[in-house]
mmJSON file of the N, C-alpha and C atoms, coordinates in Angstrom:
{"data_MODEL":{"atom_site":{
"group_PDB":["ATOM","ATOM","ATOM","ATOM","ATOM","ATOM","ATOM","ATOM","ATOM","ATOM","ATOM","ATOM","ATOM","ATOM","ATOM","ATOM","ATOM","ATOM","ATOM","ATOM","ATOM","ATOM","ATOM","ATOM","ATOM","ATOM","ATOM","ATOM","ATOM","ATOM","ATOM","ATOM","ATOM","ATOM","ATOM","ATOM","ATOM","ATOM","ATOM","ATOM","ATOM","ATOM","ATOM","ATOM","ATOM","ATOM","ATOM","ATOM","ATOM","ATOM","ATOM","ATOM","ATOM","ATOM","ATOM","ATOM","ATOM","ATOM","ATOM","ATOM","ATOM","ATOM","ATOM","ATOM","ATOM","ATOM","ATOM","ATOM","ATOM","ATOM","ATOM","ATOM","ATOM","ATOM","ATOM","ATOM","ATOM","ATOM","ATOM","ATOM","ATOM","ATOM","ATOM","ATOM","ATOM","ATOM","ATOM","ATOM","ATOM","ATOM","ATOM","ATOM","ATOM","ATOM","ATOM","ATOM","ATOM","ATOM","ATOM","ATOM","ATOM","ATOM","ATOM","ATOM","ATOM","ATOM","ATOM","ATOM","ATOM","ATOM","ATOM","ATOM","ATOM","ATOM","ATOM","ATOM","ATOM","ATOM","ATOM","ATOM","ATOM","ATOM","ATOM","ATOM","ATOM","ATOM","ATOM","ATOM","ATOM","ATOM","ATOM","ATOM","ATOM","ATOM","ATOM","ATOM","ATOM","ATOM","ATOM","ATOM","ATOM","ATOM","ATOM","ATOM","ATOM","ATOM","ATOM","ATOM","ATOM","ATOM","ATOM","ATOM","ATOM","ATOM","ATOM","ATOM","ATOM","ATOM","ATOM","ATOM","ATOM","ATOM","ATOM","ATOM","ATOM","ATOM","ATOM","ATOM","ATOM","ATOM","ATOM","ATOM","ATOM","ATOM","ATOM","ATOM","ATOM","ATOM","ATOM","ATOM","ATOM","ATOM","ATOM","ATOM","ATOM","ATOM","ATOM","ATOM","ATOM","ATOM","ATOM","ATOM","ATOM","ATOM","ATOM","ATOM","ATOM","ATOM","ATOM","ATOM","ATOM","ATOM","ATOM","ATOM","ATOM","ATOM","ATOM","ATOM","ATOM","ATOM","ATOM","ATOM","ATOM","ATOM","ATOM","ATOM","ATOM","ATOM","ATOM","ATOM","ATOM","ATOM","ATOM","ATOM","ATOM","ATOM","ATOM","ATOM","ATOM","ATOM","ATOM"],
"id":[1,2,3,4,5,6,7,8,9,10,11,12,13,14,15,16,17,18,19,20,21,22,23,24,25,26,27,28,29,30,31,32,33,34,35,36,37,38,39,40,41,42,43,44,45,46,47,48,49,50,51,52,53,54,55,56,57,58,59,60,61,62,63,64,65,66,67,68,69,70,71,72,73,74,75,76,77,78,79,80,81,82,83,84,85,86,87,88,89,90,91,92,93,94,95,96,97,98,99,100,101,102,103,104,105,106,107,108,109,110,111,112,113,114,115,116,117,118,119,120,121,122,123,124,125,126,127,128,129,130,131,132,133,134,135,136,137,138,139,140,141,142,143,144,145,146,147,148,149,150,151,152,153,154,155,156,157,158,159,160,161,162,163,164,165,166,167,168,169,170,171,172,173,174,175,176,177,178,179,180,181,182,183,184,185,186,187,188,189,190,191,192,193,194,195,196,197,198,199,200,201,202,203,204,205,206,207,208,209,210,211,212,213,214,215,216,217,218,219,220,221,222,223,224,225,226,227,228,229,230,231],
"type_symbol":["N","C","C","N","C","C","N","C","C","N","C","C","N","C","C","N","C","C","N","C","C","N","C","C","N","C","C","N","C","C","N","C","C","N","C","C","N","C","C","N","C","C","N","C","C","N","C","C","N","C","C","N","C","C","N","C","C","N","C","C","N","C","C","N","C","C","N","C","C","N","C","C","N","C","C","N","C","C","N","C","C","N","C","C","N","C","C","N","C","C","N","C","C","N","C","C","N","C","C","N","C","C","N","C","C","N","C","C","N","C","C","N","C","C","N","C","C","N","C","C","N","C","C","N","C","C","N","C","C","N","C","C","N","C","C","N","C","C","N","C","C","N","C","C","N","C","C","N","C","C","N","C","C","N","C","C","N","C","C","N","C","C","N","C","C","N","C","C","N","C","C","N","C","C","N","C","C","N","C","C","N","C","C","N","C","C","N","C","C","N","C","C","N","C","C","N","C","C","N","C","C","N","C","C","N","C","C","N","C","C","N","C","C","N","C","C","N","C","C","N","C","C","N","C","C","N","C","C","N","C","C"],
"label_atom_id":["N","CA","C","N","CA","C","N","CA","C","N","CA","C","N","CA","C","N","CA","C","N","CA","C","N","CA","C","N","CA","C","N","CA","C","N","CA","C","N","CA","C","N","CA","C","N","CA","C","N","CA","C","N","CA","C","N","CA","C","N","CA","C","N","CA","C","N","CA","C","N","CA","C","N","CA","C","N","CA","C","N","CA","C","N","CA","C","N","CA","C","N","CA","C","N","CA","C","N","CA","C","N","CA","C","N","CA","C","N","CA","C","N","CA","C","N","CA","C","N","CA","C","N","CA","C","N","CA","C","N","CA","C","N","CA","C","N","CA","C","N","CA","C","N","CA","C","N","CA","C","N","CA","C","N","CA","C","N","CA","C","N","CA","C","N","CA","C","N","CA","C","N","CA","C","N","CA","C","N","CA","C","N","CA","C","N","CA","C","N","CA","C","N","CA","C","N","CA","C","N","CA","C","N","CA","C","N","CA","C","N","CA","C","N","CA","C","N","CA","C","N","CA","C","N","CA","C","N","CA","C","N","CA","C","N","CA","C","N","CA","C","N","CA","C","N","CA","C","N","CA","C","N","CA","C","N","CA","C","N","CA","C","N","CA","C","N","CA","C"],
"label_alt_id":[null,null,null,null,null,null,null,null,null,null,null,null,null,null,null,null,null,null,null,null,null,null,null,null,null,null,null,null,null,null,null,null,null,null,null,null,null,null,null,null,null,null,null,null,null,null,null,null,null,null,null,null,null,null,null,null,null,null,null,null,null,null,null,null,null,null,null,null,null,null,null,null,null,null,null,null,null,null,null,null,null,null,null,null,null,null,null,null,null,null,null,null,null,null,null,null,null,null,null,null,null,null,null,null,null,null,null,null,null,null,null,null,null,null,null,null,null,null,null,null,null,null,null,null,null,null,null,null,null,null,null,null,null,null,null,null,null,null,null,null,null,null,null,null,null,null,null,null,null,null,null,null,null,null,null,null,null,null,null,null,null,null,null,null,null,null,null,null,null,null,null,null,null,null,null,null,null,null,null,null,null,null,null,null,null,null,null,null,null,null,null,null,null,null,null,null,null,null,null,null,null,null,null,null,null,null,null,null,null,null,null,null,null,null,null,null,null,null,null,null,null,null,null,null,null,null,null,null,null,null,null],
"label_comp_id":["MET","MET","MET","LEU","LEU","LEU","LEU","LEU","LEU","PRO","PRO","PRO","ALA","ALA","ALA","GLU","GLU","GLU","ILE","ILE","ILE","GLU","GLU","GLU","SER","SER","SER","LYS","LYS","LYS","THR","THR","THR","LEU","LEU","LEU","ILE","ILE","ILE","PRO","PRO","PRO","ALA","ALA","ALA","LEU","LEU","LEU","ARG","ARG","ARG","ALA","ALA","ALA","ILE","ILE","ILE","LEU","LEU","LEU","ALA","ALA","ALA","LYS","LYS","LYS","LYS","LYS","LYS","LEU","LEU","LEU","ALA","ALA","ALA","ALA","ALA","ALA","ASN","ASN","ASN","HIS","HIS","HIS","ASP","ASP","ASP","ILE","ILE","ILE","ARG","ARG","ARG","GLU","GLU","GLU","ASP","ASP","ASP","GLU","GLU","GLU","ILE","ILE","ILE","SER","SER","SER","ARG","ARG","ARG","MET","MET","MET","LEU","LEU","LEU","GLY","GLY","GLY","VAL","VAL","VAL","THR","THR","THR","GLN","GLN","GLN","ALA","ALA","ALA","ALA","ALA","ALA","VAL","VAL","VAL","SER","SER","SER","ASN","ASN","ASN","TYR","TYR","TYR","ILE","ILE","ILE","ARG","ARG","ARG","GLY","GLY","GLY","ILE","ILE","ILE","ARG","ARG","ARG","GLY","GLY","GLY","ASN","ASN","ASN","PRO","PRO","PRO","GLU","GLU","GLU","LEU","LEU","LEU","ILE","ILE","ILE","LYS","LYS","LYS","LYS","LYS","LYS","LEU","LEU","LEU","LEU","LEU","LEU","ALA","ALA","ALA","GLU","GLU","GLU","GLU","GLU","GLU","GLN","GLN","GLN","VAL","VAL","VAL","VAL","VAL","VAL","LYS","LYS","LYS","MET","MET","MET","ILE","ILE","ILE","ALA","ALA","ALA","ASP","ASP","ASP","ILE","ILE","ILE","THR","THR","THR"],
"label_asym_id":["A","A","A","A","A","A","A","A","A","A","A","A","A","A","A","A","A","A","A","A","A","A","A","A","A","A","A","A","A","A","A","A","A","A","A","A","A","A","A","A","A","A","A","A","A","A","A","A","A","A","A","A","A","A","A","A","A","A","A","A","A","A","A","A","A","A","A","A","A","A","A","A","A","A","A","A","A","A","A","A","A","A","A","A","A","A","A","A","A","A","A","A","A","A","A","A","A","A","A","A","A","A","A","A","A","A","A","A","A","A","A","A","A","A","A","A","A","A","A","A","A","A","A","A","A","A","A","A","A","A","A","A","A","A","A","A","A","A","A","A","A","A","A","A","A","A","A","A","A","A","A","A","A","A","A","A","A","A","A","A","A","A","A","A","A","A","A","A","A","A","A","A","A","A","A","A","A","A","A","A","A","A","A","A","A","A","A","A","A","A","A","A","A","A","A","A","A","A","A","A","A","A","A","A","A","A","A","A","A","A","A","A","A","A","A","A","A","A","A","A","A","A","A","A","A","A","A","A","A","A","A"],
"label_entity_id":["1","1","1","1","1","1","1","1","1","1","1","1","1","1","1","1","1","1","1","1","1","1","1","1","1","1","1","1","1","1","1","1","1","1","1","1","1","1","1","1","1","1","1","1","1","1","1","1","1","1","1","1","1","1","1","1","1","1","1","1","1","1","1","1","1","1","1","1","1","1","1","1","1","1","1","1","1","1","1","1","1","1","1","1","1","1","1","1","1","1","1","1","1","1","1","1","1","1","1","1","1","1","1","1","1","1","1","1","1","1","1","1","1","1","1","1","1","1","1","1","1","1","1","1","1","1","1","1","1","1","1","1","1","1","1","1","1","1","1","1","1","1","1","1","1","1","1","1","1","1","1","1","1","1","1","1","1","1","1","1","1","1","1","1","1","1","1","1","1","1","1","1","1","1","1","1","1","1","1","1","1","1","1","1","1","1","1","1","1","1","1","1","1","1","1","1","1","1","1","1","1","1","1","1","1","1","1","1","1","1","1","1","1","1","1","1","1","1","1","1","1","1","1","1","1","1","1","1","1","1","1"],
"label_seq_id":[1,1,1,2,2,2,3,3,3,4,4,4,5,5,5,6,6,6,7,7,7,8,8,8,9,9,9,10,10,10,11,11,11,12,12,12,13,13,13,14,14,14,15,15,15,16,16,16,17,17,17,18,18,18,19,19,19,20,20,20,21,21,21,22,22,22,23,23,23,24,24,24,25,25,25,26,26,26,27,27,27,28,28,28,29,29,29,30,30,30,31,31,31,32,32,32,33,33,33,34,34,34,35,35,35,36,36,36,37,37,37,38,38,38,39,39,39,40,40,40,41,41,41,42,42,42,43,43,43,44,44,44,45,45,45,46,46,46,47,47,47,48,48,48,49,49,49,50,50,50,51,51,51,52,52,52,53,53,53,54,54,54,55,55,55,56,56,56,57,57,57,58,58,58,59,59,59,60,60,60,61,61,61,62,62,62,63,63,63,64,64,64,65,65,65,66,66,66,67,67,67,68,68,68,69,69,69,70,70,70,71,71,71,72,72,72,73,73,73,74,74,74,75,75,75,76,76,76,77,77,77],
"pdbx_PDB_ins_code":[null,null,null,null,null,null,null,null,null,null,null,null,null,null,null,null,null,null,null,null,null,null,null,null,null,null,null,null,null,null,null,null,null,null,null,null,null,null,null,null,null,null,null,null,null,null,null,null,null,null,null,null,null,null,null,null,null,null,null,null,null,null,null,null,null,null,null,null,null,null,null,null,null,null,null,null,null,null,null,null,null,null,null,null,null,null,null,null,null,null,null,null,null,null,null,null,null,null,null,null,null,null,null,null,null,null,null,null,null,null,null,null,null,null,null,null,null,null,null,null,null,null,null,null,null,null,null,null,null,null,null,null,null,null,null,null,null,null,null,null,null,null,null,null,null,null,null,null,null,null,null,null,null,null,null,null,null,null,null,null,null,null,null,null,null,null,null,null,null,null,null,null,null,null,null,null,null,null,null,null,null,null,null,null,null,null,null,null,null,null,null,null,null,null,null,null,null,null,null,null,null,null,null,null,null,null,null,null,null,null,null,null,null,null,null,null,null,null,null,null,null,null,null,null,null,null,null,null,null,null,null],
"Cartn_x":[-9.511,-9.488,-8.843,-9.493,-8.972,-7.995,-6.963,-6.009,-6.6,-6.144,-6.68,-6.596,-5.522,-5.389,-6.433,-6.766,-7.79,-9.164,-9.431,-10.71,-10.84,-9.771,-9.783,-10.017,-9.298,-9.38,-10.704,-11.353,-12.6,-13.851,-13.753,-14.957,-14.826,-13.81,-13.698,-13.414,-12.447,-12.086,-13.238,-13.923,-15.078,-16.18,-16.407,-17.429,-17.027,-15.771,-15.304,-15.345,-14.98,-15.064,-16.505,-17.429,-18.844,-19.314,-18.937,-19.32,-18.727,-17.448,-16.792,-17.429,-17.673,-18.256,-19.624,-20.452,-21.793,-21.721,-20.843,-20.713,-20.191,-19.175,-18.615,-19.633,-20.398,-21.392,-22.562,-23.048,-24.242,-23.942,-22.932,-22.678,-21.807,-20.977,-20.037,-20.249,-21.266,-21.656,-20.473,-19.723,-18.577,-19.007,-18.587,-18.959,-18.277,-18.897,-18.376,-16.968,-16.686,-15.353,-14.29,-14.653,-13.71,-13.502,-14.58,-14.487,-13.632,-13.801,-13.029,-11.527,-11.152,-9.737,-9.251,-10.082,-9.718,-9.509,-10.386,-10.344,-9.46,-9.041,-8.188,-8.919,-10.184,-10.997,-11.648,-12.345,-13.006,-14.284,-14.757,-16.021,-17.165,-17.096,-18.141,-18.189,-17.025,-16.979,-17.632,-17.354,-17.962,-19.474,-19.93,-21.367,-21.979,-21.302,-21.796,-21.765,-20.754,-20.707,-21.892,-22.157,-23.231,-24.6,-24.775,-26.059,-26.234,-25.163,-25.262,-25.021,-24.478,-24.203,-22.885,-21.922,-20.639,-20.603,-19.931,-19.847,-20.97,-20.631,-21.595,-22.476,-23.794,-24.682,-24.69,-24.595,-24.584,-23.307,-22.188,-20.926,-20.933,-21.508,-21.605,-22.406,-23.525,-24.334,-23.537,-22.795,-21.978,-20.9,-20.269,-19.227,-19.798,-20.966,-21.578,-22.13,-22.259,-22.696,-21.529,-20.322,-19.133,-18.759,-18.728,-18.456,-17.096,-16.095,-14.75,-14.715,-15.436,-15.466,-16.175,-17.275,-18.023,-17.157,-16.411,-15.523,-14.423,-13.846,-12.784,-13.308,-14.487,-15.083,-15.336,-15.838,-16.083,-14.783,-13.724,-12.419,-11.893,-12.054,-11.547,-12.32,-13.642,-14.445,-14.418],
"Cartn_y":[213.355,214.747,215.574,216.66,217.527,218.549,218.807,219.843,221.213,222.272,223.609,223.985,223.628,223.951,223.213,221.982,221.227,221.849,222.305,222.966,224.227,225.004,226.232,225.937,224.957,224.692,224.059,223.356,222.668,223.451,224.407,225.122,226.637,227.2,228.652,229.302,228.783,229.386,229.329,228.172,228.171,229.155,229.298,230.249,231.682,232.018,233.369,233.607,232.597,232.734,232.937,232.23,232.377,233.799,234.334,235.708,236.688,236.526,237.414,237.308,236.094,235.902,236.566,236.376,236.966,238.493,239.048,240.511,241.094,240.457,240.968,240.901,239.823,239.674,240.641,240.749,241.555,243.05,243.418,244.84,245.515,244.744,245.345,244.877,244.051,243.597,242.992,242.133,241.466,240.078,239.682,238.369,237.233,236.058,234.882,234.515,234.627,234.259,235.213,236.491,237.443,237.174,236.849,236.514,235.263,234.299,233.062,233.331,234.242,234.598,235.315,236.178,236.903,235.965,234.973,234.065,232.847,232.629,231.485,230.162,230.195,228.976,228.922,227.843,227.716,228.553,228.798,229.525,228.709,227.385,226.526,226.651,226.764,226.936,228.257,229.304,230.609,230.525,229.862,229.673,228.964,227.933,227.207,228.06,228.911,229.819,230.78,231.338,232.318,231.675,230.447,229.751,229.146,229.154,228.633,227.145,226.525,225.09,224.826,225.709,225.609,226.627,226.276,227.165,226.869,226.587,226.244,227.45,227.365,228.513,228.985,228.05,228.431,229.198,228.749,229.434,230.812,230.904,232.194,233.181,232.734,233.609,234.073,233.136,233.504,234.512,234.298,235.219,236.605,236.658,237.95,238.663,237.944,238.559,239.238,238.928,239.518,240.818,241.89,243.21,243.28,242.666,242.696,241.979,240.872,240.117,240.938,241.556,242.375,243.525,244.148,245.243,244.735,243.59,243.009,242.698,242.117,241.795,243.071,244.099,245.379,245.978,245.88,246.398,245.625,244.321,243.479,243.72,243.824,243.992,245.424],
"Cartn_z":[85.01,85.398,84.281,83.927,82.879,83.463,82.719,83.095,82.759,83.42,83.127,81.641,80.979,79.552,78.721,79.122,78.397,78.596,79.807,80.081,79.239,79.179,78.383,76.912,76.387,74.947,74.546,75.464,75.121,75.483,76.4,76.817,76.717,77.33,77.414,76.063,75.333,74.047,73.04,72.898,71.985,72.403,73.697,74.162,73.811,74.02,73.676,72.172,71.4,69.932,69.494,70.127,69.781,70.055,71.202,71.541,70.528,70.233,69.269,67.887,67.429,66.096,66.0,67.02,67.013,67.016,67.841,67.916,66.606,66.033,64.779,63.648,63.602,62.537,62.729,63.942,64.191,64.264,65.019,65.279,64.236,63.554,62.606,61.174,60.983,59.643,58.876,59.557,58.937,58.492,57.306,56.755,57.505,57.433,58.13,57.678,56.378,55.91,56.452,56.62,57.194,58.687,59.38,60.808,60.986,60.098,60.217,60.103,59.221,59.106,60.366,60.921,62.138,63.327,63.446,64.59,64.358,63.125,62.83,62.838,62.448,62.366,60.99,60.7,59.406,59.363,58.167,57.994,58.576,58.45,59.012,60.537,61.165,62.616,63.012,62.259,62.548,62.399,61.366,61.175,62.379,62.872,64.043,65.299,65.455,66.595,66.552,65.397,65.254,65.484,64.985,65.154,66.55,67.348,68.704,68.833,67.778,67.814,68.544,68.396,69.095,70.215,71.29,72.444,73.41,74.642,75.677,76.001,75.743,75.984,77.439,78.373,79.789,80.133,79.607,79.853,79.192,78.002,77.313,78.152,78.73,79.588,80.798,81.41,82.574,82.195,81.049,80.615,80.339,79.702,79.379,80.609,81.708,82.964,83.69,83.272,83.89,83.179,83.926,83.356,82.665,83.254,82.668,81.326,81.219,79.962,78.889,79.245,78.285,77.783,78.694,78.298,77.373,77.697,76.876,75.466,75.391,74.087,73.3,73.955,73.269,72.747,73.542,73.109,71.908,71.936,70.851,69.56,69.667,68.458,67.991],
"occupancy":[1.0,1.0,1.0,1.0,1.0,1.0,1.0,1.0,1.0,1.0,1.0,1.0,1.0,1.0,1.0,1.0,1.0,1.0,1.0,1.0,1.0,1.0,1.0,1.0,1.0,1.0,1.0,1.0,1.0,1.0,1.0,1.0,1.0,1.0,1.0,1.0,1.0,1.0,1.0,1.0,1.0,1.0,1.0,1.0,1.0,1.0,1.0,1.0,1.0,1.0,1.0,1.0,1.0,1.0,1.0,1.0,1.0,1.0,1.0,1.0,1.0,1.0,1.0,1.0,1.0,1.0,1.0,1.0,1.0,1.0,1.0,1.0,1.0,1.0,1.0,1.0,1.0,1.0,1.0,1.0,1.0,1.0,1.0,1.0,1.0,1.0,1.0,1.0,1.0,1.0,1.0,1.0,1.0,1.0,1.0,1.0,1.0,1.0,1.0,1.0,1.0,1.0,1.0,1.0,1.0,1.0,1.0,1.0,1.0,1.0,1.0,1.0,1.0,1.0,1.0,1.0,1.0,1.0,1.0,1.0,1.0,1.0,1.0,1.0,1.0,1.0,1.0,1.0,1.0,1.0,1.0,1.0,1.0,1.0,1.0,1.0,1.0,1.0,1.0,1.0,1.0,1.0,1.0,1.0,1.0,1.0,1.0,1.0,1.0,1.0,1.0,1.0,1.0,1.0,1.0,1.0,1.0,1.0,1.0,1.0,1.0,1.0,1.0,1.0,1.0,1.0,1.0,1.0,1.0,1.0,1.0,1.0,1.0,1.0,1.0,1.0,1.0,1.0,1.0,1.0,1.0,1.0,1.0,1.0,1.0,1.0,1.0,1.0,1.0,1.0,1.0,1.0,1.0,1.0,1.0,1.0,1.0,1.0,1.0,1.0,1.0,1.0,1.0,1.0,1.0,1.0,1.0,1.0,1.0,1.0,1.0,1.0,1.0,1.0,1.0,1.0,1.0,1.0,1.0,1.0,1.0,1.0,1.0,1.0,1.0,1.0,1.0,1.0,1.0,1.0,1.0],
"B_iso_or_equiv":[0.0,0.0,0.0,0.0,0.0,0.0,0.0,0.0,0.0,0.0,0.0,0.0,0.0,0.0,0.0,0.0,0.0,0.0,0.0,0.0,0.0,0.0,0.0,0.0,0.0,0.0,0.0,0.0,0.0,0.0,0.0,0.0,0.0,0.0,0.0,0.0,0.0,0.0,0.0,0.0,0.0,0.0,0.0,0.0,0.0,0.0,0.0,0.0,0.0,0.0,0.0,0.0,0.0,0.0,0.0,0.0,0.0,0.0,0.0,0.0,0.0,0.0,0.0,0.0,0.0,0.0,0.0,0.0,0.0,0.0,0.0,0.0,0.0,0.0,0.0,0.0,0.0,0.0,0.0,0.0,0.0,0.0,0.0,0.0,0.0,0.0,0.0,0.0,0.0,0.0,0.0,0.0,0.0,0.0,0.0,0.0,0.0,0.0,0.0,0.0,0.0,0.0,0.0,0.0,0.0,0.0,0.0,0.0,0.0,0.0,0.0,0.0,0.0,0.0,0.0,0.0,0.0,0.0,0.0,0.0,0.0,0.0,0.0,0.0,0.0,0.0,0.0,0.0,0.0,0.0,0.0,0.0,0.0,0.0,0.0,0.0,0.0,0.0,0.0,0.0,0.0,0.0,0.0,0.0,0.0,0.0,0.0,0.0,0.0,0.0,0.0,0.0,0.0,0.0,0.0,0.0,0.0,0.0,0.0,0.0,0.0,0.0,0.0,0.0,0.0,0.0,0.0,0.0,0.0,0.0,0.0,0.0,0.0,0.0,0.0,0.0,0.0,0.0,0.0,0.0,0.0,0.0,0.0,0.0,0.0,0.0,0.0,0.0,0.0,0.0,0.0,0.0,0.0,0.0,0.0,0.0,0.0,0.0,0.0,0.0,0.0,0.0,0.0,0.0,0.0,0.0,0.0,0.0,0.0,0.0,0.0,0.0,0.0,0.0,0.0,0.0,0.0,0.0,0.0,0.0,0.0,0.0,0.0,0.0,0.0,0.0,0.0,0.0,0.0,0.0,0.0],
"pdbx_formal_charge":[null,null,null,null,null,null,null,null,null,null,null,null,null,null,null,null,null,null,null,null,null,null,null,null,null,null,null,null,null,null,null,null,null,null,null,null,null,null,null,null,null,null,null,null,null,null,null,null,null,null,null,null,null,null,null,null,null,null,null,null,null,null,null,null,null,null,null,null,null,null,null,null,null,null,null,null,null,null,null,null,null,null,null,null,null,null,null,null,null,null,null,null,null,null,null,null,null,null,null,null,null,null,null,null,null,null,null,null,null,null,null,null,null,null,null,null,null,null,null,null,null,null,null,null,null,null,null,null,null,null,null,null,null,null,null,null,null,null,null,null,null,null,null,null,null,null,null,null,null,null,null,null,null,null,null,null,null,null,null,null,null,null,null,null,null,null,null,null,null,null,null,null,null,null,null,null,null,null,null,null,null,null,null,null,null,null,null,null,null,null,null,null,null,null,null,null,null,null,null,null,null,null,null,null,null,null,null,null,null,null,null,null,null,null,null,null,null,null,null,null,null,null,null,null,null,null,null,null,null,null,null],
"auth_seq_id":[1,1,1,2,2,2,3,3,3,4,4,4,5,5,5,6,6,6,7,7,7,8,8,8,9,9,9,10,10,10,11,11,11,12,12,12,13,13,13,14,14,14,15,15,15,16,16,16,17,17,17,18,18,18,19,19,19,20,20,20,21,21,21,22,22,22,23,23,23,24,24,24,25,25,25,26,26,26,27,27,27,28,28,28,29,29,29,30,30,30,31,31,31,32,32,32,33,33,33,34,34,34,35,35,35,36,36,36,37,37,37,38,38,38,39,39,39,40,40,40,41,41,41,42,42,42,43,43,43,44,44,44,45,45,45,46,46,46,47,47,47,48,48,48,49,49,49,50,50,50,51,51,51,52,52,52,53,53,53,54,54,54,55,55,55,56,56,56,57,57,57,58,58,58,59,59,59,60,60,60,61,61,61,62,62,62,63,63,63,64,64,64,65,65,65,66,66,66,67,67,67,68,68,68,69,69,69,70,70,70,71,71,71,72,72,72,73,73,73,74,74,74,75,75,75,76,76,76,77,77,77],
"auth_comp_id":["MET","MET","MET","LEU","LEU","LEU","LEU","LEU","LEU","PRO","PRO","PRO","ALA","ALA","ALA","GLU","GLU","GLU","ILE","ILE","ILE","GLU","GLU","GLU","SER","SER","SER","LYS","LYS","LYS","THR","THR","THR","LEU","LEU","LEU","ILE","ILE","ILE","PRO","PRO","PRO","ALA","ALA","ALA","LEU","LEU","LEU","ARG","ARG","ARG","ALA","ALA","ALA","ILE","ILE","ILE","LEU","LEU","LEU","ALA","ALA","ALA","LYS","LYS","LYS","LYS","LYS","LYS","LEU","LEU","LEU","ALA","ALA","ALA","ALA","ALA","ALA","ASN","ASN","ASN","HIS","HIS","HIS","ASP","ASP","ASP","ILE","ILE","ILE","ARG","ARG","ARG","GLU","GLU","GLU","ASP","ASP","ASP","GLU","GLU","GLU","ILE","ILE","ILE","SER","SER","SER","ARG","ARG","ARG","MET","MET","MET","LEU","LEU","LEU","GLY","GLY","GLY","VAL","VAL","VAL","THR","THR","THR","GLN","GLN","GLN","ALA","ALA","ALA","ALA","ALA","ALA","VAL","VAL","VAL","SER","SER","SER","ASN","ASN","ASN","TYR","TYR","TYR","ILE","ILE","ILE","ARG","ARG","ARG","GLY","GLY","GLY","ILE","ILE","ILE","ARG","ARG","ARG","GLY","GLY","GLY","ASN","ASN","ASN","PRO","PRO","PRO","GLU","GLU","GLU","LEU","LEU","LEU","ILE","ILE","ILE","LYS","LYS","LYS","LYS","LYS","LYS","LEU","LEU","LEU","LEU","LEU","LEU","ALA","ALA","ALA","GLU","GLU","GLU","GLU","GLU","GLU","GLN","GLN","GLN","VAL","VAL","VAL","VAL","VAL","VAL","LYS","LYS","LYS","MET","MET","MET","ILE","ILE","ILE","ALA","ALA","ALA","ASP","ASP","ASP","ILE","ILE","ILE","THR","THR","THR"],
"auth_asym_id":["A","A","A","A","A","A","A","A","A","A","A","A","A","A","A","A","A","A","A","A","A","A","A","A","A","A","A","A","A","A","A","A","A","A","A","A","A","A","A","A","A","A","A","A","A","A","A","A","A","A","A","A","A","A","A","A","A","A","A","A","A","A","A","A","A","A","A","A","A","A","A","A","A","A","A","A","A","A","A","A","A","A","A","A","A","A","A","A","A","A","A","A","A","A","A","A","A","A","A","A","A","A","A","A","A","A","A","A","A","A","A","A","A","A","A","A","A","A","A","A","A","A","A","A","A","A","A","A","A","A","A","A","A","A","A","A","A","A","A","A","A","A","A","A","A","A","A","A","A","A","A","A","A","A","A","A","A","A","A","A","A","A","A","A","A","A","A","A","A","A","A","A","A","A","A","A","A","A","A","A","A","A","A","A","A","A","A","A","A","A","A","A","A","A","A","A","A","A","A","A","A","A","A","A","A","A","A","A","A","A","A","A","A","A","A","A","A","A","A","A","A","A","A","A","A","A","A","A","A","A","A"],
"auth_atom_id":["N","CA","C","N","CA","C","N","CA","C","N","CA","C","N","CA","C","N","CA","C","N","CA","C","N","CA","C","N","CA","C","N","CA","C","N","CA","C","N","CA","C","N","CA","C","N","CA","C","N","CA","C","N","CA","C","N","CA","C","N","CA","C","N","CA","C","N","CA","C","N","CA","C","N","CA","C","N","CA","C","N","CA","C","N","CA","C","N","CA","C","N","CA","C","N","CA","C","N","CA","C","N","CA","C","N","CA","C","N","CA","C","N","CA","C","N","CA","C","N","CA","C","N","CA","C","N","CA","C","N","CA","C","N","CA","C","N","CA","C","N","CA","C","N","CA","C","N","CA","C","N","CA","C","N","CA","C","N","CA","C","N","CA","C","N","CA","C","N","CA","C","N","CA","C","N","CA","C","N","CA","C","N","CA","C","N","CA","C","N","CA","C","N","CA","C","N","CA","C","N","CA","C","N","CA","C","N","CA","C","N","CA","C","N","CA","C","N","CA","C","N","CA","C","N","CA","C","N","CA","C","N","CA","C","N","CA","C","N","CA","C","N","CA","C","N","CA","C","N","CA","C","N","CA","C","N","CA","C","N","CA","C","N","CA","C","N","CA","C"],
"pdbx_PDB_model_num":[1,1,1,1,1,1,1,1,1,1,1,1,1,1,1,1,1,1,1,1,1,1,1,1,1,1,1,1,1,1,1,1,1,1,1,1,1,1,1,1,1,1,1,1,1,1,1,1,1,1,1,1,1,1,1,1,1,1,1,1,1,1,1,1,1,1,1,1,1,1,1,1,1,1,1,1,1,1,1,1,1,1,1,1,1,1,1,1,1,1,1,1,1,1,1,1,1,1,1,1,1,1,1,1,1,1,1,1,1,1,1,1,1,1,1,1,1,1,1,1,1,1,1,1,1,1,1,1,1,1,1,1,1,1,1,1,1,1,1,1,1,1,1,1,1,1,1,1,1,1,1,1,1,1,1,1,1,1,1,1,1,1,1,1,1,1,1,1,1,1,1,1,1,1,1,1,1,1,1,1,1,1,1,1,1,1,1,1,1,1,1,1,1,1,1,1,1,1,1,1,1,1,1,1,1,1,1,1,1,1,1,1,1,1,1,1,1,1,1,1,1,1,1,1,1,1,1,1,1,1,1]
}}}
């Protein structure tokens, strides 16, 4: 059984990073290396987030369906 912190670190945080990386790259024209510094991950990780290799696609869809999450992401970006 996974603890709540393990669930967050393995599923929720990567999904949120993927959403942020995609929004920053697409809407604000920020380079991957700059996004990597902002998120505290490697440039390769950002590339994987943007390409959809990292971050659970189903969880990302669920998160983007939540109005509060969309607002939070917009505020952050």
